[in-house]
C-alpha positions, -999 to 999 in steps of 0.1 A, spaced: 184 0 -51 182 -15 -17 152 -33 -1 129 -8 15 103 -16 42 75 5 56 53 -12 82 42 -45 68 53 -37 32 86 -42 15 100 -33 -19 123 -61 -30 155 -59 -51 136 -76 -80 110 -48 -81 82 -67 -64 63 -56 -33 55 -79 -5 28 -73 21 2 -92 41 -11 -120 19 -48 -115 27 -46 -77 19 -24 -82 -12 -49 -107 -26 -80 -86 -18 -68 -51 -24 -30 -47 -27 -24 -54 -64 -53 -32 -75 -42 -5 -50 -7 -5 -65 -22 -1 -100 -43 29 -89 -13 45 -74 7 40 -106 -21 56 -125 -19 87 -104 -38 77 -73 -59 99 -51 -50 134 -40 -40 119 -7 -17 94 -25 -1 122 -45 5 143 -13 21 113 5 44 105 -25 53 142 -29 64 144 8 81 110 10 119 108 8 115 89 -25 88 75 -48 91 39 -36 89 49 0 58 69 -9 41 39 -25 49 18 6 34 45 29 3 46 8 -1 8 10 6 8 47 -20 35 53 -46 17 32 -38 -16 48 -43 -2 83 -78 11 74 -86 -22 56 -74 -43 85 -93 -22 111 -125 -24 90 -121 -62 85 -114 -68 122 -144 -47 133 -170 -59 108 -157 -94 100 -154 -87 63 -134 -66 39 -150 -32 29 -169 -31 -4 -158 -9 -32 
């Protein structure tokens, strides 16, 4: 499998996912786990319509990151729960 990148997120040849450090620390790892466990309806739709599963996960992360970054920039803190 080749390295795949969507926005600020990359799936590496060793199976790891890289993304913005602040997001990955605050939300990213937990978000990946939720997606792996079935995710939300929106996650399932994104993955079903993506060209492949890995790209779908990266799209889900990029979408969540955009919302997280916007909220954080607007309110000066990460969203709660």
